[in-house]
PDB file of N, CA, C, O and CB in Angstrom:
ATOM      1  N   MET A   1      -0.389 -12.083  -4.348  1.00  0.00           N
ATOM      2  CA  MET A   1       0.955 -12.609  -4.486  1.00  0.00           C
ATOM      3  C   MET A   1       1.601 -11.976  -5.714  1.00  0.00           C
ATOM      4  O   MET A   1       0.975 -11.858  -6.767  1.00  0.00           O
ATOM      5  CB  MET A   1       0.941 -14.160  -4.594  1.00  0.00           C
ATOM      6  N   ILE A   2       2.830 -11.579  -5.568  1.00  0.00           N
ATOM      7  CA  ILE A   2       3.570 -11.022  -6.691  1.00  0.00           C
ATOM      8  C   ILE A   2       4.194 -12.179  -7.447  1.00  0.00           C
ATOM      9  O   ILE A   2       5.037 -12.897  -6.908  1.00  0.00           O
ATOM     10  CB  ILE A   2       4.655  -9.998  -6.218  1.00  0.00           C
ATOM     11  N   CYS A   3       3.783 -12.363  -8.697  1.00  0.00           N
ATOM     12  CA  CYS A   3       4.148 -13.559  -9.444  1.00  0.00           C
ATOM     13  C   CYS A   3       5.444 -13.427 -10.237  1.00  0.00           C
ATOM     14  O   CYS A   3       6.283 -14.327 -10.201  1.00  0.00           O
ATOM     15  CB  CYS A   3       3.044 -13.914 -10.371  1.00  0.00           C
ATOM     16  N   GLU A   4       5.614 -12.342 -10.937  1.00  0.00           N
ATOM     17  CA  GLU A   4       6.768 -12.206 -11.806  1.00  0.00           C
ATOM     18  C   GLU A   4       7.914 -11.544 -11.051  1.00  0.00           C
ATOM     19  O   GLU A   4       7.881 -10.344 -10.777  1.00  0.00           O
ATOM     20  CB  GLU A   4       6.408 -11.400 -13.063  1.00  0.00           C
ATOM     21  N   GLU A   5       8.901 -12.320 -10.727  1.00  0.00           N
ATOM     22  CA  GLU A   5      10.013 -11.854  -9.917  1.00  0.00           C
ATOM     23  C   GLU A   5      10.731 -10.682 -10.576  1.00  0.00           C
ATOM     24  O   GLU A   5      11.092 -10.744 -11.751  1.00  0.00           O
ATOM     25  CB  GLU A   5      10.987 -12.989  -9.664  1.00  0.00           C
ATOM     26  N   GLY A   6      10.935  -9.611  -9.804  1.00  0.00           N
ATOM     27  CA  GLY A   6      11.687  -8.464 -10.277  1.00  0.00           C
ATOM     28  C   GLY A   6      10.882  -7.427 -11.032  1.00  0.00           C
ATOM     29  O   GLY A   6      11.434  -6.402 -11.431  1.00  0.00           O
ATOM     30  N   LYS A   7       9.589  -7.660 -11.242  1.00  0.00           N
ATOM     31  CA  LYS A   7       8.788  -6.703 -11.999  1.00  0.00           C
ATOM     32  C   LYS A   7       7.877  -5.844 -11.121  1.00  0.00           C
ATOM     33  O   LYS A   7       7.320  -4.855 -11.598  1.00  0.00           O
ATOM     34  CB  LYS A   7       7.957  -7.436 -13.009  1.00  0.00           C
ATOM     35  N   HIS A   8       7.721  -6.205  -9.859  1.00  0.00           N
ATOM     36  CA  HIS A   8       6.838  -5.479  -8.964  1.00  0.00           C
ATOM     37  C   HIS A   8       7.561  -5.165  -7.658  1.00  0.00           C
ATOM     38  O   HIS A   8       8.623  -5.717  -7.369  1.00  0.00           O
ATOM     39  CB  HIS A   8       5.557  -6.285  -8.694  1.00  0.00           C
ATOM     40  N   TYR A   9       6.963  -4.268  -6.878  1.00  0.00           N
ATOM     41  CA  TYR A   9       7.571  -3.899  -5.610  1.00  0.00           C
ATOM     42  C   TYR A   9       6.488  -3.490  -4.612  1.00  0.00           C
ATOM     43  O   TYR A   9       5.377  -3.120  -4.991  1.00  0.00           O
ATOM     44  CB  TYR A   9       8.588  -2.757  -5.808  1.00  0.00           C
ATOM     45  N   LEU A  10       6.835  -3.565  -3.348  1.00  0.00           N
ATOM     46  CA  LEU A  10       5.980  -3.148  -2.251  1.00  0.00           C
ATOM     47  C   LEU A  10       6.623  -1.907  -1.636  1.00  0.00           C
ATOM     48  O   LEU A  10       7.827  -1.884  -1.378  1.00  0.00           O
ATOM     49  CB  LEU A  10       5.791  -4.299  -1.185  1.00  0.00           C
ATOM     50  N   TYR A  11       5.813  -0.877  -1.406  1.00  0.00           N
ATOM     51  CA  TYR A  11       6.352   0.350  -0.835  1.00  0.00           C
ATOM     52  C   TYR A  11       5.437   0.871   0.262  1.00  0.00           C
ATOM     53  O   TYR A  11       4.274   0.480   0.364  1.00  0.00           O
ATOM     54  CB  TYR A  11       6.543   1.416  -1.922  1.00  0.00           C
ATOM     55  N   ARG A  12       5.988   1.765   1.082  1.00  0.00           N
ATOM     56  CA  ARG A  12       5.175   2.406   2.105  1.00  0.00           C
ATOM     57  C   ARG A  12       5.542   3.870   2.223  1.00  0.00           C
ATOM     58  O   ARG A  12       6.672   4.278   1.953  1.00  0.00           O
ATOM     59  CB  ARG A  12       5.342   1.703   3.453  1.00  0.00           C
ATOM     60  N   HIS A  13       4.557   4.644   2.634  1.00  0.00           N
ATOM     61  CA  HIS A  13       4.751   6.071   2.865  1.00  0.00           C
ATOM     62  C   HIS A  13       4.721   6.300   4.367  1.00  0.00           C
ATOM     63  O   HIS A  13       3.848   5.797   5.073  1.00  0.00           O
ATOM     64  CB  HIS A  13       3.659   6.932   2.134  1.00  0.00           C
ATOM     65  N   ILE A  14       5.689   7.066   4.837  1.00  0.00           N
ATOM     66  CA  ILE A  14       5.854   7.308   6.262  1.00  0.00           C
ATOM     67  C   ILE A  14       5.693   8.802   6.522  1.00  0.00           C
ATOM     68  O   ILE A  14       6.389   9.619   5.920  1.00  0.00           O
ATOM     69  CB  ILE A  14       7.237   6.795   6.765  1.00  0.00           C
ATOM     70  N   ARG A  15       4.781   9.153   7.415  1.00  0.00           N
ATOM     71  CA  ARG A  15       4.583  10.570   7.746  1.00  0.00           C
ATOM     72  C   ARG A  15       5.737  11.047   8.617  1.00  0.00           C
ATOM     73  O   ARG A  15       6.196  10.320   9.499  1.00  0.00           O
ATOM     74  CB  ARG A  15       3.220  10.793   8.470  1.00  0.00           C
ATOM     75  N   LEU A  16       6.207  12.269   8.373  1.00  0.00           N
ATOM     76  CA  LEU A  16       7.423  12.758   9.003  1.00  0.00           C
ATOM     77  C   LEU A  16       7.229  13.206  10.442  1.00  0.00           C
ATOM     78  O   LEU A  16       8.188  13.179  11.215  1.00  0.00           O
ATOM     79  CB  LEU A  16       7.973  13.885   8.209  1.00  0.00           C
ATOM     80  N   ASP A  17       6.027  13.618  10.835  1.00  0.00           N
ATOM     81  CA  ASP A  17       5.830  14.110  12.197  1.00  0.00           C
ATOM     82  C   ASP A  17       5.907  13.003  13.246  1.00  0.00           C
ATOM     83  O   ASP A  17       6.434  13.218  14.338  1.00  0.00           O
ATOM     84  CB  ASP A  17       4.497  14.808  12.299  1.00  0.00           C
ATOM     85  N   ARG A  18       5.388  11.829  12.924  1.00  0.00           N
ATOM     86  CA  ARG A  18       5.362  10.711  13.883  1.00  0.00           C
ATOM     87  C   ARG A  18       6.248   9.547  13.485  1.00  0.00           C
ATOM     88  O   ARG A  18       6.424   8.600  14.252  1.00  0.00           O
ATOM     89  CB  ARG A  18       3.958  10.218  14.049  1.00  0.00           C
ATOM     90  N   ASN A  19       6.802   9.617  12.290  1.00  0.00           N
ATOM     91  CA  ASN A  19       7.602   8.529  11.741  1.00  0.00           C
ATOM     92  C   ASN A  19       6.792   7.222  11.710  1.00  0.00           C
ATOM     93  O   ASN A  19       7.308   6.151  12.028  1.00  0.00           O
ATOM     94  CB  ASN A  19       8.894   8.343  12.570  1.00  0.00           C
ATOM     95  N   GLU A  20       5.500   7.335  11.317  1.00  0.00           N
ATOM     96  CA  GLU A  20       4.605   6.187  11.243  1.00  0.00           C
ATOM     97  C   GLU A  20       4.151   5.962   9.807  1.00  0.00           C
ATOM     98  O   GLU A  20       4.007   6.907   9.031  1.00  0.00           O
ATOM     99  CB  GLU A  20       3.391   6.386  12.163  1.00  0.00           C
ATOM    100  N   VAL A  21       3.931   4.713   9.471  1.00  0.00           N
ATOM    101  CA  VAL A  21       3.419   4.346   8.148  1.00  0.00           C
ATOM    102  C   VAL A  21       1.956   4.757   8.052  1.00  0.00           C
ATOM    103  O   VAL A  21       1.163   4.450   8.942  1.00  0.00           O
ATOM    104  CB  VAL A  21       3.582   2.816   7.884  1.00  0.00           C
ATOM    105  N   PHE A  22       1.594   5.456   6.967  1.00  0.00           N
ATOM    106  CA  PHE A  22       0.197   5.803   6.752  1.00  0.00           C
ATOM    107  C   PHE A  22      -0.339   5.274   5.430  1.00  0.00           C
ATOM    108  O   PHE A  22      -1.532   5.401   5.152  1.00  0.00           O
ATOM    109  CB  PHE A  22       0.026   7.296   6.804  1.00  0.00           C
ATOM    110  N   TYR A  23       0.521   4.684   4.616  1.00  0.00           N
ATOM    111  CA  TYR A  23       0.062   4.114   3.352  1.00  0.00           C
ATOM    112  C   TYR A  23       1.011   3.012   2.910  1.00  0.00           C
ATOM    113  O   TYR A  23       2.229   3.157   3.018  1.00  0.00           O
ATOM    114  CB  TYR A  23      -0.048   5.204   2.265  1.00  0.00           C
ATOM    115  N   VAL A  24       0.460   1.915   2.412  1.00  0.00           N
ATOM    116  CA  VAL A  24       1.237   0.810   1.854  1.00  0.00           C
ATOM    117  C   VAL A  24       0.661   0.511   0.481  1.00  0.00           C
ATOM    118  O   VAL A  24      -0.557   0.437   0.317  1.00  0.00           O
ATOM    119  CB  VAL A  24       1.204  -0.466   2.785  1.00  0.00           C
ATOM    120  N   GLY A  25       1.535   0.338  -0.510  1.00  0.00           N
ATOM    121  CA  GLY A  25       1.053   0.063  -1.855  1.00  0.00           C
ATOM    122  C   GLY A  25       1.989  -0.850  -2.622  1.00  0.00           C
ATOM    123  O   GLY A  25       3.094  -1.156  -2.173  1.00  0.00           O
ATOM    124  N   ILE A  26       1.528  -1.277  -3.784  1.00  0.00           N
ATOM    125  CA  ILE A  26       2.366  -2.070  -4.681  1.00  0.00           C
ATOM    126  C   ILE A  26       2.414  -1.363  -6.022  1.00  0.00           C
ATOM    127  O   ILE A  26       1.483  -0.651  -6.400  1.00  0.00           O
ATOM    128  CB  ILE A  26       1.828  -3.531  -4.832  1.00  0.00           C
ATOM    129  N   GLY A  27       3.497  -1.567  -6.727  1.00  0.00           N
ATOM    130  CA  GLY A  27       3.658  -0.952  -8.037  1.00  0.00           C
ATOM    131  C   GLY A  27       4.423  -1.859  -8.972  1.00  0.00           C
ATOM    132  O   GLY A  27       5.009  -2.858  -8.556  1.00  0.00           O
ATOM    133  N   SER A  28       4.409  -1.497 -10.243  1.00  0.00           N
ATOM    134  CA  SER A  28       5.160  -2.232 -11.265  1.00  0.00           C
ATOM    135  C   SER A  28       6.408  -1.432 -11.607  1.00  0.00           C
ATOM    136  O   SER A  28       6.341  -0.224 -11.834  1.00  0.00           O
ATOM    137  CB  SER A  28       4.288  -2.488 -12.545  1.00  0.00           C
ATOM    138  N   LYS A  29       7.540  -2.112 -11.640  1.00  0.00           N
ATOM    139  CA  LYS A  29       8.788  -1.437 -11.969  1.00  0.00           C
ATOM    140  C   LYS A  29       8.791  -1.003 -13.429  1.00  0.00           C
ATOM    141  O   LYS A  29       8.325  -1.723 -14.312  1.00  0.00           O
ATOM    142  CB  LYS A  29       9.987  -2.349 -11.680  1.00  0.00           C
ATOM    143  N   ILE A  30       9.320   0.175 -13.656  1.00  0.00           N
ATOM    144  CA  ILE A  30       9.469   0.701 -15.003  1.00  0.00           C
ATOM    145  C   ILE A  30      10.952   0.689 -15.325  1.00  0.00           C
ATOM    146  O   ILE A  30      11.745   1.358 -14.662  1.00  0.00           O
ATOM    147  CB  ILE A  30       8.860   2.143 -15.137  1.00  0.00           C
ATOM    148  N   LYS A  31      11.319  -0.063 -16.331  1.00  0.00           N
ATOM    149  CA  LYS A  31      12.725  -0.143 -16.718  1.00  0.00           C
ATOM    150  C   LYS A  31      12.878   0.395 -18.132  1.00  0.00           C
ATOM    151  O   LYS A  31      12.400  -0.193 -19.102  1.00  0.00           O
ATOM    152  CB  LYS A  31      13.254  -1.603 -16.621  1.00  0.00           C
ATOM    153  N   LYS A  32      13.543   1.504 -18.214  1.00  0.00           N
ATOM    154  CA  LYS A  32      13.889   2.071 -19.513  1.00  0.00           C
ATOM    155  C   LYS A  32      15.408   2.240 -19.517  1.00  0.00           C
ATOM    156  O   LYS A  32      15.966   2.880 -18.625  1.00  0.00           O
ATOM    157  CB  LYS A  32      13.138   3.451 -19.781  1.00  0.00           C
ATOM    158  N   ASN A  33      16.047   1.691 -20.479  1.00  0.00           N
ATOM    159  CA  ASN A  33      17.514   1.682 -20.507  1.00  0.00           C
ATOM    160  C   ASN A  33      18.121   3.080 -20.447  1.00  0.00           C
ATOM    161  O   ASN A  33      19.140   3.281 -19.786  1.00  0.00           O
ATOM    162  CB  ASN A  33      17.996   0.983 -21.752  1.00  0.00           C
ATOM    163  N   ASN A  34      17.519   4.034 -21.118  1.00  0.00           N
ATOM    164  CA  ASN A  34      18.097   5.375 -21.177  1.00  0.00           C
ATOM    165  C   ASN A  34      17.701   6.239 -19.995  1.00  0.00           C
ATOM    166  O   ASN A  34      18.319   7.278 -19.760  1.00  0.00           O
ATOM    167  CB  ASN A  34      17.687   6.055 -22.450  1.00  0.00           C
ATOM    168  N   PHE A  35      16.689   5.836 -19.251  1.00  0.00           N
ATOM    169  CA  PHE A  35      16.089   6.729 -18.276  1.00  0.00           C
ATOM    170  C   PHE A  35      15.942   6.059 -16.911  1.00  0.00           C
ATOM    171  O   PHE A  35      14.944   6.278 -16.225  1.00  0.00           O
ATOM    172  CB  PHE A  35      14.735   7.205 -18.771  1.00  0.00           C
ATOM    173  N   LYS A  36      16.909   5.254 -16.510  1.00  0.00           N
ATOM    174  CA  LYS A  36      16.791   4.482 -15.277  1.00  0.00           C
ATOM    175  C   LYS A  36      17.362   5.262 -14.089  1.00  0.00           C
ATOM    176  O   LYS A  36      18.577   5.405 -13.950  1.00  0.00           O
ATOM    177  CB  LYS A  36      17.512   3.129 -15.422  1.00  0.00           C
ATOM    178  N   THR A  37      16.477   5.757 -13.249  1.00  0.00           N
ATOM    179  CA  THR A  37      16.851   6.336 -11.965  1.00  0.00           C
ATOM    180  C   THR A  37      15.952   5.710 -10.923  1.00  0.00           C
ATOM    181  O   THR A  37      14.945   5.087 -11.261  1.00  0.00           O
ATOM    182  CB  THR A  37      16.729   7.903 -11.966  1.00  0.00           C
ATOM    183  N   TYR A  38      16.302   5.867  -9.673  1.00  0.00           N
ATOM    184  CA  TYR A  38      15.533   5.254  -8.592  1.00  0.00           C
ATOM    185  C   TYR A  38      14.087   5.734  -8.604  1.00  0.00           C
ATOM    186  O   TYR A  38      13.170   4.919  -8.502  1.00  0.00           O
ATOM    187  CB  TYR A  38      16.176   5.562  -7.241  1.00  0.00           C
ATOM    188  N   THR A  39      13.862   7.052  -8.727  1.00  0.00           N
ATOM    189  CA  THR A  39      12.499   7.578  -8.682  1.00  0.00           C
ATOM    190  C   THR A  39      11.704   7.221  -9.925  1.00  0.00           C
ATOM    191  O   THR A  39      10.478   7.142  -9.856  1.00  0.00           O
ATOM    192  CB  THR A  39      12.527   9.077  -8.513  1.00  0.00           C
ATOM    193  N   ASN A  40      12.349   7.006 -11.043  1.00  0.00           N
ATOM    194  CA  ASN A  40      11.628   6.604 -12.251  1.00  0.00           C
ATOM    195  C   ASN A  40      11.340   5.109 -12.273  1.00  0.00           C
ATOM    196  O   ASN A  40      10.292   4.687 -12.762  1.00  0.00           O
ATOM    197  CB  ASN A  40      12.422   6.990 -13.486  1.00  0.00           C
ATOM    198  N   GLU A  41      12.245   4.317 -11.756  1.00  0.00           N
ATOM    199  CA  GLU A  41      12.034   2.873 -11.721  1.00  0.00           C
ATOM    200  C   GLU A  41      10.871   2.515 -10.786  1.00  0.00           C
ATOM    201  O   GLU A  41      10.114   1.582 -11.056  1.00  0.00           O
ATOM    202  CB  GLU A  41      13.323   2.156 -11.272  1.00  0.00           C
ATOM    203  N   PHE A  42      10.738   3.261  -9.691  1.00  0.00           N
ATOM    204  CA  PHE A  42       9.664   3.058  -8.712  1.00  0.00           C
ATOM    205  C   PHE A  42       8.689   4.239  -8.780  1.00  0.00           C
ATOM    206  O   PHE A  42       8.370   4.853  -7.762  1.00  0.00           O
ATOM    207  CB  PHE A  42      10.246   2.902  -7.265  1.00  0.00           C
ATOM    208  N   LYS A  43       8.234   4.539  -9.965  1.00  0.00           N
ATOM    209  CA  LYS A  43       7.462   5.751 -10.223  1.00  0.00           C
ATOM    210  C   LYS A  43       6.208   5.879  -9.362  1.00  0.00           C
ATOM    211  O   LYS A  43       5.962   6.949  -8.806  1.00  0.00           O
ATOM    212  CB  LYS A  43       7.074   5.796 -11.663  1.00  0.00           C
ATOM    213  N   ARG A  44       5.421   4.833  -9.239  1.00  0.00           N
ATOM    214  CA  ARG A  44       4.174   4.925  -8.475  1.00  0.00           C
ATOM    215  C   ARG A  44       4.427   5.256  -7.012  1.00  0.00           C
ATOM    216  O   ARG A  44       3.639   5.983  -6.405  1.00  0.00           O
ATOM    217  CB  ARG A  44       3.398   3.621  -8.577  1.00  0.00           C
ATOM    218  N   ALA A  45       5.491   4.749  -6.440  1.00  0.00           N
ATOM    219  CA  ALA A  45       5.798   5.017  -5.033  1.00  0.00           C
ATOM    220  C   ALA A  45       6.035   6.504  -4.781  1.00  0.00           C
ATOM    221  O   ALA A  45       5.709   7.009  -3.706  1.00  0.00           O
ATOM    222  CB  ALA A  45       7.024   4.216  -4.598  1.00  0.00           C
ATOM    223  N   PHE A  46       6.599   7.207  -5.761  1.00  0.00           N
ATOM    224  CA  PHE A  46       6.934   8.619  -5.601  1.00  0.00           C
ATOM    225  C   PHE A  46       5.885   9.558  -6.195  1.00  0.00           C
ATOM    226  O   PHE A  46       6.010  10.776  -6.070  1.00  0.00           O
ATOM    227  CB  PHE A  46       8.270   8.896  -6.235  1.00  0.00           C
ATOM    228  N   SER A  47       4.871   9.018  -6.829  1.00  0.00           N
ATOM    229  CA  SER A  47       3.849   9.827  -7.481  1.00  0.00           C
ATOM    230  C   SER A  47       2.837  10.374  -6.481  1.00  0.00           C
ATOM    231  O   SER A  47       2.433   9.683  -5.546  1.00  0.00           O
ATOM    232  CB  SER A  47       3.136   9.010  -8.544  1.00  0.00           C
ATOM    233  N   LYS A  48       2.433  11.632  -6.691  1.00  0.00           N
ATOM    234  CA  LYS A  48       1.378  12.236  -5.875  1.00  0.00           C
ATOM    235  C   LYS A  48       0.044  12.231  -6.615  1.00  0.00           C
ATOM    236  O   LYS A  48      -0.963  12.700  -6.085  1.00  0.00           O
ATOM    237  CB  LYS A  48       1.757  13.671  -5.483  1.00  0.00           C
ATOM    238  N   ASP A  49       0.035  11.708  -7.825  1.00  0.00           N
ATOM    239  CA  ASP A  49      -1.193  11.639  -8.624  1.00  0.00           C
ATOM    240  C   ASP A  49      -2.079  10.491  -8.157  1.00  0.00           C
ATOM    241  O   ASP A  49      -1.594   9.476  -7.658  1.00  0.00           O
ATOM    242  CB  ASP A  49      -0.857  11.475 -10.115  1.00  0.00           C
ATOM    243  N   ASN A  50      -3.372  10.667  -8.326  1.00  0.00           N
ATOM    244  CA  ASN A  50      -4.369   9.641  -8.011  1.00  0.00           C
ATOM    245  C   ASN A  50      -4.301   9.153  -6.559  1.00  0.00           C
ATOM    246  O   ASN A  50      -4.378   7.954  -6.292  1.00  0.00           O
ATOM    247  CB  ASN A  50      -4.194   8.466  -8.941  1.00  0.00           C
ATOM    248  N   ARG A  51      -4.157  10.087  -5.642  1.00  0.00           N
ATOM    249  CA  ARG A  51      -4.179   9.778  -4.210  1.00  0.00           C
ATOM    250  C   ARG A  51      -5.466  10.342  -3.609  1.00  0.00           C
ATOM    251  O   ARG A  51      -6.009  11.323  -4.118  1.00  0.00           O
ATOM    252  CB  ARG A  51      -2.916  10.364  -3.482  1.00  0.00           C
ATOM    253  N   ASN A  52      -5.952   9.737  -2.544  1.00  0.00           N
ATOM    254  CA  ASN A  52      -7.214  10.186  -1.961  1.00  0.00           C
ATOM    255  C   ASN A  52      -7.033  11.424  -1.066  1.00  0.00           C
ATOM    256  O   ASN A  52      -5.916  11.865  -0.798  1.00  0.00           O
ATOM    257  CB  ASN A  52      -7.843   9.053  -1.156  1.00  0.00           C
ATOM    258  N   LYS A  53      -8.164  11.960  -0.621  1.00  0.00           N
ATOM    259  CA  LYS A  53      -8.192  13.191   0.174  1.00  0.00           C
ATOM    260  C   LYS A  53      -7.427  13.030   1.495  1.00  0.00           C
ATOM    261  O   LYS A  53      -6.710  13.939   1.912  1.00  0.00           O
ATOM    262  CB  LYS A  53      -9.643  13.603   0.457  1.00  0.00           C
ATOM    263  N   HIS A  54      -7.578  11.898   2.135  1.00  0.00           N
ATOM    264  CA  HIS A  54      -6.882  11.633   3.398  1.00  0.00           C
ATOM    265  C   HIS A  54      -5.361  11.640   3.198  1.00  0.00           C
ATOM    266  O   HIS A  54      -4.632  12.255   3.977  1.00  0.00           O
ATOM    267  CB  HIS A  54      -7.334  10.277   3.986  1.00  0.00           C
ATOM    268  N   TRP A  55      -4.890  10.959   2.158  1.00  0.00           N
ATOM    269  CA  TRP A  55      -3.463  10.899   1.849  1.00  0.00           C
ATOM    270  C   TRP A  55      -2.914  12.304   1.597  1.00  0.00           C
ATOM    271  O   TRP A  55      -1.872  12.671   2.139  1.00  0.00           O
ATOM    272  CB  TRP A  55      -3.210   9.994   0.622  1.00  0.00           C
ATOM    273  N   ARG A  56      -3.606  13.077   0.786  1.00  0.00           N
ATOM    274  CA  ARG A  56      -3.176  14.442   0.464  1.00  0.00           C
ATOM    275  C   ARG A  56      -3.126  15.339   1.702  1.00  0.00           C
ATOM    276  O   ARG A  56      -2.233  16.175   1.838  1.00  0.00           O
ATOM    277  CB  ARG A  56      -4.113  15.053  -0.573  1.00  0.00           C
ATOM    278  N   GLY A  57      -4.098  15.155   2.602  1.00  0.00           N
ATOM    279  CA  GLY A  57      -4.111  15.951   3.830  1.00  0.00           C
ATOM    280  C   GLY A  57      -2.883  15.702   4.685  1.00  0.00           C
ATOM    281  O   GLY A  57      -2.278  16.647   5.191  1.00  0.00           O
ATOM    282  N   ILE A  58      -2.511  14.461   4.851  1.00  0.00           N
ATOM    283  CA  ILE A  58      -1.316  14.116   5.634  1.00  0.00           C
ATOM    284  C   ILE A  58      -0.062  14.671   4.975  1.00  0.00           C
ATOM    285  O   ILE A  58       0.780  15.274   5.642  1.00  0.00           O
ATOM    286  CB  ILE A  58      -1.195  12.589   5.798  1.00  0.00           C
ATOM    287  N   VAL A  59       0.064  14.469   3.672  1.00  0.00           N
ATOM    288  CA  VAL A  59       1.261  14.916   2.951  1.00  0.00           C
ATOM    289  C   VAL A  59       1.387  16.430   2.987  1.00  0.00           C
ATOM    290  O   VAL A  59       2.481  16.951   3.206  1.00  0.00           O
ATOM    291  CB  VAL A  59       1.227  14.430   1.498  1.00  0.00           C
ATOM    292  N   ASN A  60       0.298  17.140   2.779  1.00  0.00           N
ATOM    293  CA  ASN A  60       0.340  18.599   2.777  1.00  0.00           C
ATOM    294  C   ASN A  60       0.682  19.170   4.141  1.00  0.00           C
ATOM    295  O   ASN A  60       1.364  20.191   4.234  1.00  0.00           O
ATOM    296  CB  ASN A  60      -0.981  19.151   2.316  1.00  0.00           C
ATOM    297  N   LYS A  61       0.219  18.528   5.192  1.00  0.00           N
ATOM    298  CA  LYS A  61       0.436  19.053   6.537  1.00  0.00           C
ATOM    299  C   LYS A  61       1.766  18.611   7.153  1.00  0.00           C
ATOM    300  O   LYS A  61       2.434  19.408   7.812  1.00  0.00           O
ATOM    301  CB  LYS A  61      -0.695  18.625   7.431  1.00  0.00           C
ATOM    302  N   TYR A  62       2.155  17.351   6.945  1.00  0.00           N
ATOM    303  CA  TYR A  62       3.308  16.803   7.662  1.00  0.00           C
ATOM    304  C   TYR A  62       4.478  16.378   6.776  1.00  0.00           C
ATOM    305  O   TYR A  62       5.599  16.245   7.266  1.00  0.00           O
ATOM    306  CB  TYR A  62       2.870  15.638   8.460  1.00  0.00           C
ATOM    307  N   GLY A  63       4.240  16.165   5.497  1.00  0.00           N
ATOM    308  CA  GLY A  63       5.284  15.637   4.626  1.00  0.00           C
ATOM    309  C   GLY A  63       5.386  14.127   4.769  1.00  0.00           C
ATOM    310  O   GLY A  63       4.760  13.527   5.642  1.00  0.00           O
ATOM    311  N   TYR A  64       6.182  13.525   3.900  1.00  0.00           N
ATOM    312  CA  TYR A  64       6.304  12.075   3.925  1.00  0.00           C
ATOM    313  C   TYR A  64       7.618  11.643   3.290  1.00  0.00           C
ATOM    314  O   TYR A  64       8.265  12.408   2.575  1.00  0.00           O
ATOM    315  CB  TYR A  64       5.121  11.421   3.204  1.00  0.00           C
ATOM    316  N   LYS A  65       7.996  10.398   3.570  1.00  0.00           N
ATOM    317  CA  LYS A  65       9.123   9.789   2.882  1.00  0.00           C
ATOM    318  C   LYS A  65       8.674   8.446   2.345  1.00  0.00           C
ATOM    319  O   LYS A  65       7.722   7.844   2.842  1.00  0.00           O
ATOM    320  CB  LYS A  65      10.354   9.637   3.822  1.00  0.00           C
ATOM    321  N   VAL A  66       9.372   7.988   1.325  1.00  0.00           N
ATOM    322  CA  VAL A  66       9.035   6.738   0.646  1.00  0.00           C
ATOM    323  C   VAL A  66      10.072   5.686   1.001  1.00  0.00           C
ATOM    324  O   VAL A  66      11.271   5.960   1.022  1.00  0.00           O
ATOM    325  CB  VAL A  66       8.958   6.938  -0.893  1.00  0.00           C
ATOM    326  N   GLU A  67       9.597   4.481   1.279  1.00  0.00           N
ATOM    327  CA  GLU A  67      10.497   3.362   1.536  1.00  0.00           C
ATOM    328  C   GLU A  67      10.034   2.172   0.701  1.00  0.00           C
ATOM    329  O   GLU A  67       8.905   1.702   0.836  1.00  0.00           O
ATOM    330  CB  GLU A  67      10.536   3.001   3.059  1.00  0.00           C
ATOM    331  N   VAL A  68      10.919   1.699  -0.156  1.00  0.00           N
ATOM    332  CA  VAL A  68      10.626   0.481  -0.926  1.00  0.00           C
ATOM    333  C   VAL A  68      11.001  -0.689  -0.026  1.00  0.00           C
ATOM    334  O   VAL A  68      12.159  -0.849   0.359  1.00  0.00           O
ATOM    335  CB  VAL A  68      11.421   0.436  -2.317  1.00  0.00           C
ATOM    336  N   VAL A  69       9.998  -1.504   0.305  1.00  0.00           N
ATOM    337  CA  VAL A  69      10.164  -2.564   1.297  1.00  0.00           C
ATOM    338  C   VAL A  69      10.626  -3.869   0.651  1.00  0.00           C
ATOM    339  O   VAL A  69      11.470  -4.578   1.199  1.00  0.00           O
ATOM    340  CB  VAL A  69       8.854  -2.790   2.052  1.00  0.00           C
ATOM    341  N   LEU A  70      10.061  -4.179  -0.522  1.00  0.00           N
ATOM    342  CA  LEU A  70      10.316  -5.476  -1.136  1.00  0.00           C
ATOM    343  C   LEU A  70      10.283  -5.343  -2.644  1.00  0.00           C
ATOM    344  O   LEU A  70       9.410  -4.680  -3.203  1.00  0.00           O
ATOM    345  CB  LEU A  70       9.291  -6.520  -0.665  1.00  0.00           C
ATOM    346  N   GLU A  71      11.240  -5.977  -3.293  1.00  0.00           N
ATOM    347  CA  GLU A  71      11.253  -6.006  -4.762  1.00  0.00           C
ATOM    348  C   GLU A  71      11.002  -7.424  -5.224  1.00  0.00           C
ATOM    349  O   GLU A  71      10.969  -7.685  -6.426  1.00  0.00           O
ATOM    350  CB  GLU A  71      12.600  -5.473  -5.332  1.00  0.00           C
TER     351      GLU A  71
END
């Protein structure tokens, strides 16, 4: 359960070839007054770091898009 309202988010990664969800995750919002953009506020959703071999294989072959489902 996400306890602190407005500090976390639920996101999913959708593979472009089939338009299907292949990964769902949660992240903590990053709010910096001087540096607030969509991709920075939801940094983990857009990050390619610390992903497993399966995730990397899909992304490298088919590409993906990010959708923030819930804040």
